[in-house]
C-alpha positions as CSV (number, residue, x, y, z in Angstrom):
1,M,17.9,-10.9,-2.3
2,S,17.9,-13.2,-5.3
3,A,17.2,-11.8,-8.7
4,L,13.6,-11.6,-9.9
5,P,12.6,-13.3,-13.1
6,P,12.9,-11.1,-16.3
7,G,10.2,-8.4,-16.5
8,Y,9.5,-8.2,-12.7
9,E,10.5,-5.3,-10.5
10,L,10.3,-4.9,-6.7
11,H,9.2,-1.5,-5.5
12,E,9.0,0.0,-2.0
13,G,5.4,1.0,-1.5
14,A,2.3,-0.3,-3.2
15,D,-0.7,0.9,-5.1
16,A,-3.6,0.5,-2.7
17,A,-6.2,0.4,-5.5
18,A,-4.3,-2.5,-7.2
19,A,-4.0,-4.3,-3.9
20,Y,-7.7,-3.8,-3.3
21,A,-8.6,-5.5,-6.5
22,F,-7.0,-8.6,-5.2
23,L,-7.8,-8.3,-1.5
24,T,-11.6,-7.8,-1.8
25,N,-11.8,-11.4,-3.2
26,S,-9.3,-13.0,-0.8
27,Y,-10.4,-15.3,2.0
28,W,-8.9,-12.9,4.7
29,A,-10.3,-9.6,3.4
30,E,-13.3,-10.5,1.3
31,G,-15.5,-7.5,0.8
32,I,-13.0,-5.0,2.3
33,T,-13.6,-1.5,1.1
34,L,-11.2,0.5,-1.1
35,E,-11.1,3.2,1.6
36,T,-10.0,0.7,4.2
37,V,-7.3,-0.7,2.0
38,E,-6.1,2.8,1.2
39,R,-5.9,3.7,4.9
40,A,-4.2,0.4,5.7
41,F,-1.5,0.8,3.1
42,A,-1.0,4.5,3.9
43,N,-0.2,3.5,7.5
44,S,2.1,0.5,6.8
45,L,5.5,-0.2,5.4
46,S,4.7,-1.9,2.1
47,V,6.4,-3.5,-0.9
48,S,5.1,-4.5,-4.3
49,I,6.1,-6.5,-7.4
50,R,5.3,-5.1,-10.8
51,Y,5.3,-6.9,-14.1
52,G,5.5,-4.1,-16.6
53,S,3.1,-1.5,-15.4
54,E,0.9,-4.0,-13.5
55,Q,1.2,-4.6,-9.8
56,V,1.0,-8.4,-9.5
57,G,1.8,-8.7,-5.8
58,A,2.2,-6.8,-2.5
59,A,2.8,-7.2,1.2
60,R,2.7,-4.8,4.1
61,V,4.0,-4.6,7.7
62,I,2.4,-2.8,10.6
63,S,5.1,-2.0,13.2
64,D,6.2,0.3,16.0
65,Y,9.7,-0.2,14.6
66,A,11.0,-1.0,18.0
67,T,9.5,-4.2,19.4
68,F,6.8,-5.7,17.1
69,A,5.8,-6.2,13.5
70,Y,2.7,-7.7,12.0
71,L,2.9,-9.0,8.4
72,N,-0.3,-8.7,6.5
73,D,-2.0,-8.7,3.1
74,V,0.8,-10.8,1.4
75,H,-0.4,-11.7,-2.1
76,V,0.7,-12.6,-5.6
77,H,-1.8,-12.9,-8.4
78,Q,-2.4,-16.4,-9.5
79,A,-0.9,-16.2,-12.9
80,H,2.4,-15.0,-11.4
81,R,2.9,-17.5,-8.6
82,G,5.7,-20.0,-8.4
83,Q,8.4,-17.6,-9.4
84,G,9.8,-16.6,-6.0
85,L,7.9,-13.2,-6.0
86,C,6.4,-13.7,-2.5
87,G,9.8,-14.7,-1.2
88,A,11.4,-11.6,-2.7
89,M,8.9,-9.4,-0.9
90,L,9.3,-11.2,2.4
91,R,13.1,-11.0,2.2
92,W,12.9,-7.3,1.4
93,L,10.6,-6.7,4.5
94,L,12.6,-9.0,6.8
95,D,15.9,-7.2,5.8
96,H,14.4,-3.7,5.9
97,P,16.6,-1.5,8.2
98,H,13.7,-0.1,10.2
99,L,12.6,-3.7,11.1
100,Q,15.8,-5.0,12.5
101,G,16.1,-6.0,16.2
102,L,12.4,-6.4,16.8
103,G,11.4,-8.7,19.6
104,R,8.5,-10.4,17.7
105,W,6.9,-10.7,14.3
106,A,3.4,-12.1,13.8
107,L,1.1,-13.1,10.9
108,F,-2.0,-15.1,10.2
109,T,-2.4,-17.6,7.4
110,M,-4.7,-20.4,6.5
111,D,-2.7,-22.1,3.8
112,M,0.9,-20.8,3.4
113,Q,2.6,-22.2,6.5
114,D,5.2,-24.2,4.6
115,M,6.3,-21.2,2.5
116,Y,6.6,-19.0,5.6
117,K,8.6,-21.7,7.4
118,K,11.3,-21.2,4.8
119,F,11.8,-17.7,6.1
120,G,12.0,-18.7,9.8
121,W,8.4,-18.5,10.8
122,R,7.0,-21.1,13.2
123,E,3.6,-21.8,14.8
124,Y,3.4,-19.9,18.1
125,P,4.2,-22.5,20.8
126,Y,1.9,-20.9,23.4
127,P,-1.5,-20.3,21.7
128,E,-3.1,-19.9,25.1
129,R,-1.1,-16.6,25.5
130,M,-2.4,-15.0,22.4
131,M,-5.8,-13.3,22.2
132,V,-7.6,-11.4,19.5
133,I,-10.5,-9.1,19.0
134,D,-12.0,-10.3,15.7
135,P,-15.7,-9.6,15.4
136,K,-16.0,-11.7,12.2
137,L,-14.4,-14.7,13.8
138,F,-16.9,-14.7,16.7
139,E,-20.1,-14.0,14.8
140,A,-22.8,-16.6,15.4
């Protein structure tokens, strides 16, 4: 992993309350409750970036640690973007010993495809094979 800029530190785990402050205003988790974010991070492998005592980014993976991993809630606060922080968190997760040899990773993103492609991600070539249960997506 490349070195982080001065003042930044990568940590295993994340403060769910700090993540909630960002996620509740994100396009993918707008209005999510603190209790849901706490449960989500408690049941995931997570990583965070701190600047001093402030958590300025986080990401988490949901996995069975054998065949599949789902990358979720990747975020870096606006004022700290453009410094490679997201890439550092992704590299840490992709290199994590418990996530080696998996058959498939997945993620959803509306606007960060180019950044994820730098780490080997590609659009799924068979979208007709993927299905979801997403009540918000299908609301009339």
